[in-house]
C-alpha positions as CSV (number, residue, x, y, z in Angstrom):
1,M,0.0,0.0,0.0
2,S,1.5,3.3,-1.0
3,E,1.3,6.6,0.7
4,L,-0.8,8.1,-2.1
5,D,-3.2,5.2,-2.2
6,P,-4.3,4.5,1.4
7,F,-7.0,2.0,0.4
8,G,-4.7,-0.2,-1.6
9,A,-5.1,-1.5,-5.2
10,A,-7.7,-4.0,-4.2
11,S,-10.1,-1.2,-3.1
12,G,-11.3,-0.5,-6.6
13,L,-10.8,3.2,-6.1
14,P,-8.7,5.1,-8.6
15,S,-5.1,5.3,-7.6
16,L,-3.4,8.7,-7.4
17,T,-0.3,7.1,-8.8
18,R,-1.9,6.6,-12.2
19,K,-0.4,9.1,-14.5
20,G,-3.6,10.1,-16.4
21,Y,-5.6,10.5,-13.2
22,E,-2.9,12.6,-11.6
23,I,-2.7,14.9,-14.6
24,R,-6.4,15.4,-14.8
25,L,-6.5,16.2,-11.0
26,S,-3.7,18.8,-11.3
27,Q,-5.4,20.4,-14.4
28,R,-8.6,20.8,-12.4
29,R,-6.7,22.4,-9.6
30,V,-5.2,24.9,-12.0
31,V,-8.6,25.7,-13.4
32,L,-10.1,26.1,-9.9
33,H,-7.3,28.4,-8.7
34,R,-7.8,30.5,-11.9
35,V,-11.5,30.7,-11.2
36,L,-11.0,31.6,-7.6
37,E,-8.6,34.4,-8.5
38,F,-11.0,35.7,-11.2
39,T,-14.0,35.7,-8.8
40,R,-11.9,37.0,-5.9
41,C,-13.3,34.2,-3.7
42,S,-11.4,32.1,-1.3
43,I,-12.0,28.4,-0.4
44,H,-13.5,29.7,2.9
45,D,-16.0,31.8,0.9
46,V,-17.0,28.8,-1.3
47,I,-17.6,26.6,1.7
48,N,-19.5,29.1,3.8
49,D,-21.3,31.3,1.3
50,R,-23.9,29.9,-1.0
51,A,-23.7,32.8,-3.5
52,A,-19.9,32.5,-3.8
53,R,-20.2,28.7,-4.3
54,Q,-22.7,29.2,-7.1
55,K,-20.6,31.9,-8.7
56,V,-17.4,29.8,-8.6
57,T,-19.3,26.7,-9.8
58,F,-20.7,28.7,-12.8
59,Y,-17.3,30.0,-13.9
60,F,-15.6,26.6,-13.3
61,K,-18.2,25.0,-15.6
62,L,-17.9,27.8,-18.1
63,S,-14.1,27.4,-18.2
64,R,-14.4,23.6,-18.7
65,Y,-17.0,24.2,-21.5
66,I,-14.7,26.7,-23.3
67,D,-11.8,24.2,-23.0
68,R,-13.8,21.4,-24.5
69,E,-15.1,23.6,-27.3
70,S,-11.6,24.8,-28.1
71,D,-10.3,21.2,-28.2
72,R,-13.2,20.2,-30.5
73,I,-12.5,23.1,-32.9
74,D,-8.8,22.4,-32.9
75,A,-9.5,18.7,-33.7
76,A,-11.9,19.7,-36.5
77,K,-9.3,22.0,-38.1
78,G,-6.7,19.2,-37.9
79,R,-8.9,16.9,-39.9
80,G,-9.9,19.5,-42.5
């Protein structure tokens, strides 16, 4: 059992040592930090204030949508 996977491989839970999972997790952290800076909210605000939580959630989802659309457009240009 590794330090990063306290439940062990037999638990069926995703292991943090898997490269793809680790990259996705770090990319989400970057997006979250960027959204928190943009909205000027802290984690404390998100946890305790419903309006801040909704605002951060909206911008986080918007950022993910824009990233997906950009990837889709780039992929379409590559094929054409």
